[in-house]
N, C-alpha and C positions, 0 to 999 in steps of 0.2 A: 630544535631547542631554542632558537632565537625567538620564535613566536611565544613560547611559554614564558621566557624571561620578560618579554615585552608585556604580556598579560599580567604577570606578577607585579611589574613596575606600575602599571596603571591601577591595579588593585590596591597597592600600597598608597598611591596618591589619593585614590578615592577614600580609603580609610581615614587618611589624615584630614581631607576636606570634610568628611562626615563628622569626625570628632570635633573639628573646629566649629562647624555649624552648630553642633549640639551644645558645646560650651558657651558659645556667644549668643545663640538665639533661643535656646530651649530651657536649659537648666537655670533654676532660680528666678524664672519669670513668675508673674502672678498666677498664670495658668498652671505652672508646675506646682506651686505651693497649694493651689486648690486641689489638684489631683492627689498630692501627698495627704492633705487633710481628709479628702474623701476616702482614701485608702485606709488611713489609720484611725479615724474617728469611730467607725463601727466596732473595731476591735477594742478600743479603749472603753466605749460605752458598754459593750458586752462584758468586759472584765469588771467594770464597776457594778453592773446590775445582776450578774450571775450569782446564784446561791453557791458560795464557796464550799459548803458541806457536800453538795451533790455535783461538783464540777466534773468528776470522772463519768458519772452516769449521763450527764447532759452532753459531754463531749463525745461519748460513745454513740449516743443516739444521733448526733450530728454526723459522725463518721459513717455510721451504717446508712443513714439517709442519703448522704452524698454518694456513697458507694453504690447503693441500689439505683439512684438516679443516673449515675454514670453507666452502669450496666444496661439499664433500660434504654438509655440514649443510644448506645452502641448497637443494641439489638434492633431498635426501630430504624436507625440509620441504615443498617445492613439490609433489613427487609425492604425499605423504600428504594434504596439504590438497586437492589436486585430486581424489584418489580419494574422500575423505570427501564432497566436494561432489556427487559423482555418485550417492551413496547415497540 
């Protein structure tokens, strides 16, 4: 039990160090703001440019397209990894 407590203590110290690093070196830097802008700008532009009368149809097409892409990605990944394992 002593080893588990020691590991938990080191893990807690690491969490604190990582949080301090994130607060002091990462968040609110200019790179952080650029990433936030890159993340939010496409959604804002889409919302401004989309035809609001057909938003449900457009959203459903996007949902179906992403679902099909996800399924095909999983199938191809499974086939390729199965093929590689047989080599």
